[in-house]
N, C-alpha and C positions, 0 to 999 in steps of 0.2 A: 504494500500500500504506500502510496506516495505521501510526501509531506503535505501536499495540497489537499489530499483526501483527509488526512488527519486533521488539518486546520478546518476543513469544511464540517466534519463531524463535531469537533469541539466547538466550532462557531455556532452550530445549530443548538447545541446544549447550553451555550452561554446566553441564548435569548430566552427570556421568561416564557413567552407563549409556546415556543417549540419544546422547551423543557417540560412545561406543564402537560402538554399534549403527549409527549413521550411517556411521562410518568403515568398518565391516564391509560395509555395503551398497555403499559407493563401491568397495571392493575386490572386490565380487562374492561375498562370503562371507555366506551367509544361514543356515547351519546353527547351531542353538543360540540363535538370537535370540528373546528373549521376545516373545510376541504382544502383551503389554501395552505394551512399549516401542515395538514397531513401530506399534501403533495411535496412540501419542502422536506419533511422527514423521509418520505419515500425516495426523493432524489438523493438524499444523503445516505441512504441505505439503512436508516433506522426504523423504517416502517414498511410493511408489505401488505398488499391486499390479497386475501385468500380467494380461492375459487368461488366461495360463497358470497364474495363481495365485502366481507367483514375485514376491517383493519386490525392488524396486530403488530406489536413491537417486534423488532428484529435485533435482539441482544447479541446474536451471533456476529454482528458488525464489531462489537467490542472484542470478542474473541479473536477476530481477524486482525484487529488493530494490535492487540497484545502479541499475537504470533509474529507479525511482521516486525514489531519493535524488538522482540526478543531475538529474532534471527539476524538483525542488523549487527554488523561488527561494532564492538565498543571501542571508542577512542580513549585516550588517556584521560581527557577531561571527564568523560562519562564514568570511567572507572573510579576516578577520584570522587565524583559526586555520589556514587553509590557507596563508597567507603565512608564518606562523611555522614551519609544518612544512617549508616550502620552504627556509628559511634556518637553521633549528635542527634538528640531528639528534642525538638522544639528549641533548638539553639543551645541546649545544655549537653555537656559531655557526660555520657552514661558510664563509660569506662575507657581507660586509656589502652590503646592497642599495645600488645606486647612485642610484636615484630617492629623493628626499627623503621622499615620503609613505610609501614602504615602509620606509625606514630609520627613520622615526619610530615605526612600529608595532613594529619590533624593539627600538628603544631604550626605548620605554615598557614593553615586556614586561620587559626587563632591569632597568629602574629599580625594579621591584617588589621586588627583593631588599633594598632599603633602606627601612627603616621611617621614615615621616614623623615628624619631631620628634627623631630620634636623630642625634647628631653622630658622625662616623666619621673616624678618622685615615686618612691617605693609604694606609698599609699595609693597613688593614682593607678599604678600597675596592678596592685592588689584588687582595687575596685573593678577595674576592667576585666581581670581574670576571674573574679568571683561570679561574673555573669555566666561564665562557662562551667565552673565547677567550684564546689565549696572548698576543695583543697587547692586554693590559689597559690600557695607557697610551692607545692610540687610542680604546678604548671609553670610558674615563674622560673624554677630551677631547670626544668626541661628546656624551656625556651633559651635560657642562658647557655646551658650545656650544648645545645645544638646550634649555637651562634646565630640565633634568630633575634635575640636581645643581647645587648652588651650592658655592663654595669661598671660604674666607678663612683665611689663615695655615695652609695645609695641613690644614685641617679641612673636611670635606664634610658636606653634609646634602641630603636629598631636597627639591627645590623644585618638582617638577612630576610629571606622569604620573598614571595611574589609582590610585585608592585602594580597596583591598578593604574592604568593610563587613561 
């Protein structure tokens, strides 16, 4: 399935009227649905008309979307995003990866909260890291050990990691 088809399906579900109509079809309620909206759902592959003329939802479209997305080769960015979703839930670090390469991905992500060229007090670093995990001291130590943060006289600055342009 192409990216355009993905966008079309998601675009249909982003519209209130088509989302409500699709939900009604899933629940088996077809009374009062606009023919125009049903035609849009059908064009997107989310609704089909049976031989008896009754409309029904086509959830198999979602299975098709998932199959094609799973079959696509993953790139490095996609792999990093999946790894981050594994270890970060709602922006909070659930557990620190034990493998160094995975730990570096998480630490590089966390290091982005610090602006390059800005000096931070230890208190400011602790506050920023506490947003990720209650053991902010361990996070701070990991960042320093991996040369993502540097420290001198309790003043910290970002010394590594990716930079947003």
